[in-house]
N, C-alpha and C positions, 0 to 999 in steps of 0.2 A: 497540408494539414497543420504544419508547425506554425503557420501564421495565425491559425484560428486558436490554438492553445499554446501560446509561447511559454506559459507557466501554469503548471497544474499543482494543486495542493490537495492531498488526500488526508483524511483523518481515519485512523484505525486500520491496522493491518490484520485484525482478527479474521476478516473475511478473505478467503483465498481468492475469491473472484476479484476483490479489490487489488490484490497483488498482481493478478493477471492484467487488470486494467492499467495499473501503473507500468507494467512491462510494455503494453501496447502504446500508451501515450509517450513513453520515453523513446520507443523505437520510431515514433512519428516525429520526433524532434523536440518534444516538450521538455522543459526543465521541471522535473517531478520531485515532490517532497512528500513523504509519508509521516504522519504523526501517529504514535502508538502510545496509549495510556499505560500499558503493562511494560515491565522491564525484563520479562522472561516469557518463554513459551511453556505453558504448563498443561495444555489440553491433552487428554489421553484417549479421547474417542478415536474410533477407527472408521475410515471411510472406504466404501467399495468404489473402485474406479472403473468406469466404463472404458471400452477399448479406445474410443477417440480421445479420452483424457490421458490414457497411458501414452498414446502416440504423441500427443501435444506436449506432455511433460518430458518425454524422452527427447523431443526436438529442442527443448529448452536446456537440456543437459542434466536432467534429473538423475540419470544412471551414473554419470560421472561424479556428481556431487554426493550421491548416496548409493553406494554399490549394491545394497540389498533391495533397491527399488524394483519391484515387479519381477523377482527372480522366479523362474519356473512357472507354476500355475497360480502364484500369489498375485491377486489383483486388488489388494487393499493396502492402505497405508495409514499410519497414525497421523492425526491432525498436526501434532507437534512436529513430526518429521516433514510433513508437507509444508508447513509454515517456514521451517528452516531452509528447505530447498528453494522455495519461492523468494525468501528474503535474500539468499545468496545470489540468485539470478538478478533481482532488482539492483542489488549493490554492484554486481559486475557491470550492469548497464549504466551506472552512474546516478541512480536514484538515491536521494538522501533520506535516511530514516532517522527521525528524532524521537528518542524515547528516554525515560518516561515523560510524556507530554500530554496534558489534557486540554482539549479544545474547549474554551469557555464561551466565546462569542465572536461574531463576525463584525469587523469594523469597516464601515462604509467609506468610500473615497471622500477626501476632505478638500477644502478650498486651496490648500497648499500644493495640490497636484498629486498627492499620494493616492495610490489605488486601493483596491480591496486588500485587507489584511485580517489576521486572526489574532485574538487575544488568547493566550494559553497560560496554563499553570503547570509547573513552575515557569516563571518568566525565562524566556530564551532569546538572547540577543539576535540570533539569526532569524527566528520566526517573527519576532517583533518588527523587524524591518523588511520582511519578505512580502512582496506584493504579488498577487496572483490574479488570474483571469478565470480560472475554473476551480471549483471546489466540489469534491465528491466525498460524501460521508457514508460510511458503512457501519452505522452504530445501532442498527436494529430499531427498536421502539424508542430509544433514548436519544433522539435527534436534538442537539443543543442549539438549534437556531429556530427562529420564529417562522411560521408559514409552512410547517411540515406538510 
């Protein structure tokens, strides 16, 4: 699988499923980068976790990273805490998170042999030169590329 996705580029970490996807691609051998517009986690909503999610998160080390995770009969977690847990996991796996960074547009390959790239705000030297083969966007209704 790593030959198919040698480089993956994600935009926005607000979706916990996106973080899970980043974990999977990194474990398959991809070089994964996540762009996040926000510079802090501020969501206070609480999620109810199903049994299979609790098992999955524990297998990723959630209990070690957050000792209060699913203690006793508690099967819910704040979105902020879940984002912090998943962010720590992706960082442990070697995923690079660039924040604050807003995806502006997709830059197509050019005649000089440069591949797909992203234009971001504020300008970031690493992202400006980063070529990718796979782009996954979790921006909800505000998709910043044409052909939604």
